[in-house]
Backbone as CSV, one residue per row, in Angstrom:
resi,resn,N_x,N_y,N_z,CA_x,CA_y,CA_z,C_x,C_y,C_z
1,MET,-19.988,14.023,-11.891,-19.976,14.185,-13.189,-18.914,14.880,-13.536
2,GLN,-18.501,14.710,-14.740,-17.472,15.423,-15.413,-17.882,16.705,-15.449
3,SER,-16.903,18.228,-15.919,-17.301,19.402,-16.265,-18.220,19.100,-17.852
4,LEU,-18.777,20.233,-17.665,-19.682,20.441,-19.230,-18.971,20.105,-20.239
5,GLU,-17.088,20.900,-20.350,-16.114,20.854,-20.998,-15.893,19.972,-21.599
6,THR,-15.864,18.996,-20.936,-15.191,17.449,-21.457,-16.105,16.578,-21.634
7,LEU,-17.188,16.436,-21.929,-18.502,16.005,-22.181,-18.729,16.301,-23.505
8,PRO,-18.631,14.811,-24.376,-18.463,14.941,-25.546,-20.402,15.307,-26.441
9,ARG,-20.201,15.707,-27.353,-21.122,16.587,-28.124,-22.153,15.776,-28.683
10,PHE,-23.291,16.421,-29.289,-24.483,15.901,-29.450,-25.414,17.313,-30.070
11,THR,-25.693,16.996,-31.293,-26.239,17.859,-32.186,-28.004,17.160,-32.628
12,ILE,-29.041,17.818,-32.828,-30.049,17.519,-33.263,-30.283,18.204,-34.258
13,LEU,-30.096,17.707,-35.872,-30.857,18.532,-36.830,-32.221,18.115,-37.564
14,ILE,-32.901,19.171,-38.005,-33.958,19.569,-39.045,-33.414,18.661,-40.336
15,HIS,-34.195,18.081,-40.656,-33.431,17.407,-42.066,-35.068,17.637,-43.080
16,THR,-34.783,18.656,-44.360,-35.975,18.769,-45.109,-35.450,17.932,-45.979
17,VAL,-36.270,16.701,-46.299,-35.268,15.809,-47.581,-35.856,16.355,-48.923
18,GLY,-34.883,15.883,-49.766,-34.992,16.374,-51.090,-35.695,15.568,-51.961
19,GLN,-36.268,15.869,-53.022,-36.996,15.191,-54.528,-36.070,14.187,-54.159
20,GLY,-37.251,12.811,-54.837,-36.659,11.698,-54.517,-36.039,11.335,-53.295
21,PHE,-35.889,11.776,-52.665,-34.496,10.873,-51.266,-36.141,10.465,-51.155
22,ALA,-35.341,8.699,-50.605,-35.810,7.813,-50.068,-35.192,6.847,-48.829
23,ARG,-35.599,6.427,-47.918,-35.104,5.905,-46.907,-35.614,4.450,-46.641
24,ARG,-34.439,3.659,-46.461,-35.125,2.330,-46.314,-35.346,1.929,-45.612
25,GLN,-36.685,0.784,-45.375,-37.364,1.402,-44.067,-36.987,-0.590,-43.876
26,PRO,-37.294,-0.550,-42.135,-37.026,-1.554,-41.451,-37.953,-2.656,-42.431
27,SER,-37.801,-3.947,-42.529,-38.581,-4.846,-42.975,-40.088,-4.959,-42.033
28,ALA,-40.416,-4.598,-41.297,-41.530,-4.374,-40.662,-42.015,-3.029,-40.595
29,GLY,-41.477,-2.377,-42.073,-41.810,-0.748,-41.931,-42.946,-0.001,-41.885
30,ARG,-42.709,1.065,-40.948,-44.083,1.966,-40.802,-43.610,3.449,-40.994
31,GLY,-43.022,3.475,-42.261,-42.541,4.953,-42.273,-41.915,5.547,-41.451
32,ILE,-41.086,5.386,-40.719,-40.248,5.777,-39.443,-39.467,7.195,-40.371
33,ALA,-39.640,8.179,-39.573,-38.732,9.318,-40.202,-38.477,9.332,-41.595
34,ALA,-39.839,9.315,-42.764,-39.513,9.066,-43.878,-40.426,10.034,-44.789
35,GLY,-40.892,10.734,-43.922,-41.791,11.858,-44.344,-41.004,13.156,-44.741
36,PRO,-41.346,14.235,-45.134,-40.641,15.425,-45.514,-39.847,16.516,-44.936
37,VAL,-39.971,15.898,-43.460,-38.832,16.329,-42.378,-39.006,15.493,-41.529
38,HIS,-38.000,15.380,-41.042,-37.718,14.614,-40.010,-36.098,15.315,-39.204
39,TRP,-36.058,14.741,-37.962,-34.738,15.084,-36.987,-33.968,13.684,-36.950
40,ASP,-32.529,14.626,-37.052,-31.475,13.379,-36.691,-30.970,13.811,-35.955
41,TRP,-30.548,12.830,-34.745,-29.789,12.995,-33.453,-28.384,12.343,-33.574
42,LEU,-27.384,12.895,-33.289,-26.191,13.028,-33.919,-25.472,13.050,-32.567
43,PHE,-24.640,11.524,-32.336,-24.159,11.807,-30.884,-22.574,11.569,-31.010
44,GLN,-21.754,12.222,-30.386,-20.041,11.937,-30.582,-19.566,11.421,-29.644
45,PRO,-19.285,9.736,-29.968,-18.529,8.793,-29.128,-17.897,9.348,-28.085
46,PRO,-18.264,8.863,-26.433,-17.272,9.372,-25.731,-15.574,9.200,-26.087
47,GLY,-14.950,10.043,-26.023,-13.770,10.163,-25.762,-13.352,10.393,-27.183
48,ASP,-14.057,10.754,-27.836,-13.500,10.812,-29.466,-13.546,12.019,-30.046
49,ARG,-12.231,12.747,-29.930,-13.049,14.483,-30.335,-12.193,14.294,-31.512
50,SER,-12.061,13.314,-32.501,-11.378,13.970,-33.753,-12.263,13.369,-34.839
51,GLY,-13.217,12.623,-34.730,-14.279,11.987,-35.242,-13.478,10.643,-35.852
52,GLY,-12.596,10.028,-35.570,-12.668,8.484,-35.879,-13.059,7.732,-34.839
53,PRO,-12.827,6.533,-34.650,-13.784,5.548,-33.868,-13.453,5.591,-32.203
54,ALA,-14.279,5.780,-31.414,-14.069,5.974,-30.083,-13.419,4.592,-29.314
55,ASP,-12.556,5.217,-28.489,-11.635,4.285,-27.946,-12.456,3.537,-26.787
56,ASP,-13.830,3.668,-26.442,-14.054,2.797,-25.651,-14.700,1.760,-26.421
57,SER,-14.677,0.811,-25.685,-14.730,-1.226,-26.615,-16.182,-0.971,-25.724
58,ARG,-16.751,-0.860,-25.036,-18.265,-0.894,-25.222,-19.209,-0.851,-26.158
59,ALA,-18.616,0.294,-26.698,-19.452,1.468,-27.818,-19.140,0.525,-29.261
60,ASP,-18.486,-0.442,-29.123,-18.489,-1.573,-30.357,-19.396,-2.007,-31.298
61,HIS,-20.647,-1.936,-30.596,-22.075,-2.672,-31.154,-22.200,-1.194,-32.079
62,LEU,-21.882,0.008,-31.423,-23.002,0.972,-31.963,-22.179,1.426,-33.445
63,LYS,-20.975,1.046,-33.572,-19.479,1.621,-34.675,-20.530,0.846,-36.139
64,LYS,-20.273,1.642,-36.872,-20.813,0.904,-38.197,-19.177,0.218,-38.894
65,THR,-19.363,-0.140,-39.668,-18.262,-0.868,-41.128,-18.633,0.245,-42.074
66,THR,-18.056,1.555,-41.972,-18.239,2.238,-43.221,-17.188,2.776,-43.263
67,PRO,-16.712,3.363,-44.420,-15.659,4.419,-43.990,-15.520,5.654,-43.602
68,ILE,-17.123,6.099,-42.844,-17.218,7.448,-42.579,-17.169,7.309,-40.755
69,ALA,-16.457,6.341,-40.118,-16.955,6.189,-39.043,-16.693,8.096,-38.108
70,GLY,-17.799,7.688,-37.338,-17.968,8.607,-36.695,-18.967,8.954,-35.433
71,LEU,-19.930,10.018,-35.852,-21.378,10.330,-34.557,-22.510,9.382,-34.861
72,TRP,-22.856,8.760,-33.493,-23.850,7.327,-33.634,-24.760,8.401,-34.254
73,THR,-25.685,7.839,-34.935,-26.963,8.540,-35.514,-28.515,7.507,-35.425
74,TRP,-29.172,8.663,-34.812,-30.923,7.789,-34.943,-31.861,9.100,-35.330
75,ALA,-32.630,8.530,-36.377,-33.660,9.679,-36.919,-35.085,9.615,-36.094
76,THR,-35.837,10.350,-36.054,-37.177,10.503,-35.578,-38.173,11.373,-36.350
77,ASP,-39.026,11.248,-36.582,-40.416,12.222,-36.869,-40.184,13.302,-36.022
78,PRO,-40.504,14.276,-36.202,-40.167,15.477,-35.506,-41.315,15.556,-34.052
79,LEU,-40.844,16.128,-33.068,-41.443,15.938,-31.745,-41.830,17.336,-31.317
80,PRO,-43.298,17.748,-32.100,-43.340,19.108,-31.512,-43.465,19.244,-29.860
81,GLU,-43.868,18.110,-29.449,-43.852,18.655,-27.749,-42.762,19.089,-27.162
82,LEU,-41.661,19.170,-27.765,-40.388,19.728,-27.068,-40.711,21.423,-27.490
83,ASP,-41.213,21.925,-28.480,-41.464,23.128,-28.725,-41.833,24.025,-27.354
84,LYS,-42.551,23.175,-26.598,-43.208,23.395,-25.430,-43.420,24.129,-24.063
85,PRO,-43.193,25.002,-23.448,-42.118,25.260,-21.906,-42.105,23.847,-21.616
86,PRO,-41.209,23.990,-20.924,-40.713,22.839,-20.105,-41.643,22.478,-18.880
87,SER,-42.635,23.629,-18.172,-43.878,23.321,-17.603,-45.244,22.508,-17.852
88,ASP,-45.165,23.124,-19.341,-46.192,22.535,-19.918,-45.977,21.006,-20.910
89,ARG,-44.810,20.886,-20.817,-44.817,19.499,-21.363,-44.967,17.674,-20.871
90,VAL,-45.849,17.044,-21.507,-45.853,15.991,-20.658,-44.762,15.433,-19.835
91,ASP,-44.946,13.804,-19.101,-43.517,13.694,-18.580,-42.815,12.693,-19.687
92,ARG,-43.136,12.316,-20.428,-42.533,11.486,-21.015,-43.394,11.588,-22.632
93,ILE,-41.760,11.236,-23.274,-42.307,10.944,-25.055,-41.918,10.522,-25.457
94,THR,-42.174,9.656,-25.950,-42.156,7.988,-26.839,-42.662,8.044,-28.499
95,THR,-41.185,7.674,-28.735,-41.731,7.644,-30.382,-40.458,6.232,-31.121
96,PRO,-41.227,6.215,-32.497,-40.657,5.342,-33.127,-39.088,5.846,-33.816
97,ALA,-37.947,5.095,-34.024,-36.523,5.816,-34.350,-35.919,5.091,-35.229
98,LEU,-35.181,5.295,-35.970,-34.468,4.264,-36.940,-33.035,5.049,-36.703
99,ARG,-31.778,3.364,-36.254,-30.864,3.562,-36.033,-30.022,3.933,-37.702
100,LEU,-29.477,4.731,-38.045,-28.694,5.142,-38.914,-27.579,4.854,-39.164
101,ALA,-26.483,4.748,-40.090,-25.372,4.347,-40.356,-24.655,5.666,-39.635
102,ASP,-23.467,5.651,-39.149,-22.330,6.605,-38.586,-22.827,7.866,-39.590
103,HIS,-22.757,8.973,-39.100,-22.355,10.196,-39.838,-21.247,10.814,-39.261
104,ARG,-20.640,11.873,-40.386,-19.462,12.491,-40.556,-19.636,13.325,-39.196
105,GLU,-18.463,13.404,-39.019,-18.421,14.372,-37.611,-18.588,16.036,-37.878
106,ARG,-18.626,16.460,-39.511,-18.760,17.736,-39.846,-20.119,17.961,-39.776
107,TYR,-21.305,16.990,-39.618,-22.806,17.419,-38.824,-22.766,17.686,-37.725
108,LEU,-21.927,17.839,-37.149,-22.232,18.585,-35.389,-22.617,19.816,-35.914
109,ASP,-21.804,20.521,-36.598,-21.963,22.059,-36.989,-23.014,22.374,-38.333
110,PHE,-22.934,21.701,-39.220,-23.278,21.450,-40.670,-24.706,22.162,-40.466
111,GLU,-24.973,23.588,-41.595,-26.292,23.453,-42.110,-26.157,24.191,-42.988
112,GLY,-27.042,23.688,-44.451,-27.122,23.643,-45.543,-27.891,22.426,-46.578
113,ASP,-27.531,22.576,-47.825,-27.913,21.713,-48.539,-26.671,20.450,-48.754
114,ILE,-26.924,19.269,-48.075,-26.141,18.236,-48.180,-25.756,17.329,-49.043
115,GLY,-25.932,17.992,-50.590,-25.514,17.617,-51.698,-26.768,16.445,-52.033
116,ALA,-26.126,16.128,-53.543,-26.792,14.578,-54.254,-28.343,14.536,-54.131
117,GLY,-29.058,15.913,-53.800,-30.525,15.317,-53.953,-31.256,15.213,-52.501
118,ARG,-30.104,15.010,-51.116,-30.562,14.529,-50.341,-31.385,15.695,-49.056
119,GLY,-31.836,16.608,-49.759,-32.158,18.017,-49.024,-31.284,19.073,-47.822
120,LEU,-32.166,19.417,-47.016,-31.544,20.494,-46.677,-31.127,20.032,-45.431
121,VAL,-30.234,20.411,-44.533,-30.174,20.173,-42.701,-29.978,21.903,-42.016
122,ARG,-30.953,21.778,-40.938,-31.000,22.919,-40.123,-30.616,22.728,-38.631
123,GLN,-29.819,23.423,-37.742,-29.591,22.678,-36.269,-30.764,23.409,-36.053
124,LEU,-31.603,22.338,-34.837,-32.484,22.488,-33.999,-31.935,23.097,-32.649
125,ALA,-31.061,22.132,-32.158,-30.667,21.865,-30.733,-29.262,21.583,-30.980
126,THR,-28.046,21.487,-30.111,-26.775,21.641,-29.754,-26.124,20.973,-28.301
127,GLY,-25.150,20.482,-28.198,-25.043,20.591,-26.804,-24.121,19.393,-26.391
128,ARG,-23.478,19.061,-25.097,-23.186,18.381,-24.463,-24.013,16.538,-23.937
129,TYR,-23.462,15.846,-23.293,-23.918,14.603,-23.240,-23.339,13.728,-22.074
130,GLU,-24.006,13.293,-21.186,-23.339,12.373,-20.767,-23.950,11.200,-20.943
131,LEU,-23.070,9.731,-20.929,-23.715,8.626,-21.253,-23.783,7.825,-19.702
132,LYS,-25.344,7.522,-19.752,-25.895,7.205,-18.712,-25.731,4.943,-18.663
133,ARG,-26.203,4.807,-20.111,-25.913,3.791,-20.248,-25.962,2.948,-21.513
134,GLN,-25.145,1.880,-21.968,-24.890,1.826,-23.401,-25.205,0.089,-23.209
135,THR,-25.663,-0.513,-24.197,-25.740,-1.951,-24.451,-25.905,-2.143,-25.773
136,ALA,-26.012,-3.049,-26.367,-26.101,-4.030,-27.655,-27.568,-3.032,-27.875
137,ALA,-28.586,-3.025,-26.942,-29.869,-2.483,-27.412,-30.245,-1.104,-26.725
138,CYS,-29.811,-0.850,-25.773,-29.758,0.521,-25.641,-29.176,1.683,-25.662
139,PHE,-29.190,2.848,-25.778,-28.254,3.985,-25.653,-29.047,5.190,-24.625
140,GLU,-27.969,5.623,-23.635,-29.394,6.445,-22.406,-28.585,7.777,-22.667
141,ALA,-28.656,8.752,-22.783,-27.429,9.649,-22.157,-28.373,10.630,-21.825
142,ARG,-27.716,11.393,-20.762,-27.870,12.746,-20.145,-27.831,13.941,-21.334
143,LEU,-28.846,15.032,-21.629,-28.277,16.226,-22.673,-28.215,17.438,-21.701
144,ARG,-27.265,18.404,-21.990,-27.245,19.374,-21.327,-27.568,20.130,-22.401
145,TRP,-28.572,21.054,-23.079,-28.553,21.830,-24.202,-27.995,23.348,-23.748
146,THR,-26.703,23.594,-24.628,-26.056,24.484,-25.027,-26.658,26.041,-25.476
147,ARG,-27.383,25.221,-26.574,-28.004,25.967,-27.683,-29.068,25.581,-28.332
148,SER,-30.379,26.172,-28.527,-31.324,26.053,-29.252,-31.632,27.333,-30.310
149,THR,-31.400,26.822,-31.464,-31.539,27.696,-32.671,-32.723,28.118,-33.518
150,THR,-33.951,27.498,-33.053,-35.222,27.350,-33.568,-35.763,28.999,-33.190
151,GLU,-36.121,29.685,-34.203,-36.640,30.715,-33.334,-38.136,30.570,-32.715
152,GLY,-37.743,30.959,-31.258,-39.321,30.872,-30.646,-39.150,29.797,-30.042
153,SER,-37.973,29.081,-30.313,-38.335,28.093,-29.605,-37.988,27.736,-27.916
154,THR,-38.532,26.892,-27.335,-37.725,26.737,-25.597,-37.242,25.661,-25.648
155,THR,-37.094,24.740,-26.785,-36.413,23.683,-27.095,-35.204,23.149,-25.767
156,GLY,-35.443,22.115,-24.999,-34.077,22.017,-23.824,-33.772,22.757,-23.194
157,MET,-34.136,24.023,-22.716,-33.935,25.086,-22.187,-34.196,25.167,-20.997
158,ARG,-33.318,25.499,-19.910,-33.602,24.907,-18.257,-34.294,26.192,-17.624
159,GLN,-35.560,26.209,-17.497,-36.081,27.248,-16.719,-37.265,27.325,-16.011
160,GLY,-37.371,28.005,-14.922,-38.625,27.833,-14.004,-38.058,26.595,-13.261
161,ARG,-39.537,25.811,-13.083,-39.500,24.559,-12.198,-38.414,23.599,-12.546
162,ASP,-38.037,23.392,-13.995,-37.236,22.511,-14.722,-35.816,22.784,-14.189
163,ALA,-35.754,24.013,-13.976,-34.055,24.373,-14.138,-33.074,23.400,-13.595
164,ASP,-33.407,22.572,-12.510,-32.276,21.335,-12.140,-32.680,20.459,-12.678
165,ALA,-33.432,20.251,-13.694,-33.384,18.920,-14.506,-32.601,19.038,-15.829
166,TRP,-32.127,17.432,-15.674,-31.655,17.517,-17.035,-32.536,16.652,-18.235
167,MET,-32.492,16.539,-19.314,-33.229,16.203,-19.940,-32.663,14.856,-20.777
168,VAL,-33.249,13.311,-20.643,-32.955,12.047,-20.993,-33.402,11.300,-22.078
169,ILE,-32.131,11.479,-23.265,-32.622,10.400,-24.365,-32.292,9.070,-24.084
170,ARG,-33.568,7.986,-24.463,-33.079,6.821,-24.155,-33.304,5.997,-25.822
171,PHE,-32.189,5.441,-26.737,-32.739,4.757,-27.839,-33.005,3.356,-27.413
172,SER,-33.639,2.469,-27.786,-33.827,0.930,-27.473,-34.324,0.848,-28.154
173,GLN,-33.669,-0.775,-28.856,-34.219,-1.658,-29.856,-35.251,-2.222,-29.751
174,SER,-35.982,-1.942,-30.845,-37.150,-2.567,-30.622,-37.154,-3.737,-31.321
175,ASP,-37.267,-4.047,-32.560,-37.213,-5.412,-32.996,-36.475,-5.187,-34.266
176,GLY,-36.503,-5.961,-35.264,-35.676,-6.085,-36.552,-34.120,-7.100,-36.739
177,ASP,-33.796,-6.922,-37.694,-32.433,-7.657,-38.109,-31.763,-6.709,-37.790
178,ALA,-30.464,-7.176,-36.772,-29.344,-6.685,-36.403,-28.393,-5.877,-37.623
179,ALA,-28.486,-7.180,-38.736,-27.450,-6.531,-39.778,-28.191,-5.738,-40.601
180,GLU,-29.692,-5.521,-40.527,-30.411,-4.274,-41.310,-29.355,-2.696,-40.884
181,GLN,-29.569,-2.262,-41.978,-29.018,-0.979,-41.771,-29.604,0.065,-41.085
182,ASN,-30.865,0.169,-41.014,-31.671,0.775,-40.708,-32.316,0.343,-39.643
183,GLN,-31.852,0.322,-38.535,-32.668,-0.770,-37.634,-33.753,0.178,-36.664
184,THR,-34.964,-0.696,-36.084,-35.995,-0.365,-35.447,-35.907,-0.257,-33.932
185,TRP,-35.614,1.153,-33.551,-35.546,1.495,-32.015,-36.793,2.364,-31.767
186,THR,-37.075,2.499,-30.586,-37.848,3.362,-29.451,-37.197,4.445,-28.984
187,ALA,-37.357,5.839,-29.021,-37.019,6.704,-28.726,-37.527,7.170,-27.238
188,THR,-37.496,7.813,-25.820,-37.646,7.855,-25.325,-37.303,8.976,-24.761
189,LEU,-37.776,10.027,-24.499,-37.639,11.294,-23.918,-37.754,11.997,-22.902
190,PHE,-37.256,12.413,-21.634,-38.063,12.497,-20.219,-37.188,13.413,-19.333
191,SER,-37.744,13.973,-18.322,-36.944,14.853,-17.557,-36.165,14.238,-16.211
192,GLU,-34.672,14.515,-16.046,-34.513,13.611,-14.912,-33.921,14.896,-13.806
193,ARG,-34.252,14.574,-12.940,-33.916,15.301,-11.672,-32.047,15.422,-11.450
194,ASP,-31.160,16.380,-11.065,-30.141,16.423,-10.656,-30.495,15.829,-9.171
195,THR,-29.479,14.647,-8.649,-29.297,14.451,-7.607,-27.922,14.606,-6.785
């Protein structure tokens, strides 16, 4: 495994939506991440330290043809299970997710009003990740949390019997038209022991 400092970054933002903010749902729409608060999961592409497109040709299917190519982004409803100590969590958390258009690099560190009535974002956690698997229908990464900013939260902290475990997030495409801006995916979060 690479040293922690050379791994790409990720951030999870708590997005409190503004008045009138409405996210276009997939055609099978189930209101995923459409409530007053949701989480945005942002991943810096491997090899990308400038905010431009990733050098990894395997990442082409995750890139969007938008003028602000950057962070690969998914949205989920909040996962209160993550606020439990690692020893009290269920082994696996699964929830619907939306694949969103790439977000700008600034959101790795940004907190505050995002403007245009879209609401406020606050950083839940940040860290580095190791890419495990990437296909047209799956993105899987081992997360190393370096900071959790929610007061009193144990989110992602490596402690106790889980001190030798990584958290793994897997986003896998569920259904829907690949041409849709917001594609329906499934997010699965679980612990993985170092080997």
